[in-house]
N, C-alpha and C positions, 0 to 999 in steps of 0.2 A: 504494500500500499504506499502511495506517495503522499508525503506531508506537503500541504500547500502553504506557502509563506505569503504574507502580505508584501506588497512592493516596498513598504517602508520598514522591513525587518532590519533592526539596527545592527545586527552582527554579520549580515551578508549583503553582497552587492550582485546585481545582475550585470551582464555586459553593458546594458544601457546605462546603469548607474555609474559604472567605471568610466565609460566614454564621456558621460556628462561631467563627472567630477574632475577629469583631467583635460577636458576640452579637445578630445580627439573623436574620430569616428568609431562606430561600433566595429567596422571592418578592420581598423587598425588594431583594436584589442583582440579580435578573434583570429586574424591572420598573422599578426606579428608578435604581440605581447605574449600570447599563450604559448608561443614557441620558445620563449626564454627558458633556460634550464631551471631557473629558480622560481618560475611561475607556480603559484599554488594550485593544487588539484581542485576541481569543482566538487562541491559538497554532494554526496550521493543521496538520492531520495528526496532532495529538496527542490523547490521551484514552483512557479505558478504556470499553469497551462496556458499556452498561447491559443488564440482563437483560430489562427490560420493553419497551424500544423498539428496541433494536438500533443506536441511534445513539451515536456517541462523546460522552461528556460534554465540555463546553467546559472548557478549562483556560486560565488566565491567568498571565502571569509574576508571581511573588510580589512582587518588589520594585516592579514597575510598579503593582500594586494598592495596596500600602502608600503609594506616592507619590501616587496619585490620591485616596485617602482623606484624606491629610494636606492636599493642595491644596484639597479640598472643604471641609475644616474651616477652613482659613485664609481662604478666599474667603467662606464663608457660615457664620458662627458658629451653632451649633445644628443645622447640616445634617450629614449623614453619621452614622456610628454615635455613640451617646452615649458620653461619656467615662465610665470606670468611677467609681463613687462613692468617696468617701474611706472608708477602712476603720477609722478611729479615731473613735468617738463617745463622749461622756461616759457613764459607767456609770450616772449618776443619771437620765438621760433616761427619760421615761415614753413608751411606744410602743404603738401599736395593732397588730393583726395585719397590716394593710396595710403599715405602716412596717417591721415585722419582715421581711416578705417582700421589701421593697425593699432593706433593709440586708443580708439574707442572700443576695440574688440568687436568690430562689426564686419560684415561681409562687404567687400569692395562694391559689389553691385548695388547694395543698399545705400551706401554712402554716395555713390555716383548719382543717385536720384535725388539726394537732398536738395540741391539748388532748384530743381523743378518742383519738388513737393513743398518746399518752404520758400516761395518767391519773396521778392522785396515788399510786396503788398500784404504779406501774411502777418499775423499777430507776432510771430517769432521768426523773422526771416533768417535764412542761413547766411552766414557772413559772406560778403562779396569778395571776389578775388582782387588782389592788388595789381600794380603795374607789372610785377614779376610773375603773374598768373598763379600766385599762391595765396593762401589765407594765413592770417596771424593765428597761432595756436591759442592765445588768450581769448580771442573773439570766439573761436570754436568751442572752447571750454565753457565760456559764459553762455553761449547759445545752448549747449548740451544741458547745462544746469537749469535753464529756464524751460526746457521741453516738458510738456505735459506727460505724466507717467514716468518721469525720471526722478521722482522723489521730492519735487518742489512744485506743487501745483498752485501755490498762493501768488506767485509773481507772474502776472500776465500783463500785456500791454494795456488792456482795458482797465485793470485795477490800478495801474500806475497813473493812467490818465485821470481816472475818477479821483484818486487821491490828490493829484496835482491841482485839480479844480476845487478841492475842498469838499467834495461830496463823500458821503459815507459809502463804503463798499459793503455788499451783502456778505 
């Protein structure tokens, strides 16, 4: 009999959990990482059935996965998941769309559409390009902080205007 675990079982990770935790694809985990000699064995008899195949998803002990990744990083610098980039950059940096995507941890295709999705007539326009065809990182960082859904919903152009005119905001 197979024991079914909830997806949020604290001691085990599915391949999807591992991929999400380290910012890699599930294919990278199944095709590359599981081939490491120190990769932990999947827990037997555990997992939740998938609707498409009917087989239980493989689950791995969470701490063993973390230990394997750290061991791989120490044995082979540059192998394993990439370390997260530093989060503090000089505001005066001039950046391209590709660099903005890297710094914001977004897909380039998504960032490429920002100038079209946030035009100059929008409440929160995407920063314009300068004469060097680049944007100031400080402007991009400020724009990102003002975006709805990015953790700061109170600052909008409408509320700033209402406050400037002396009107109470709802």
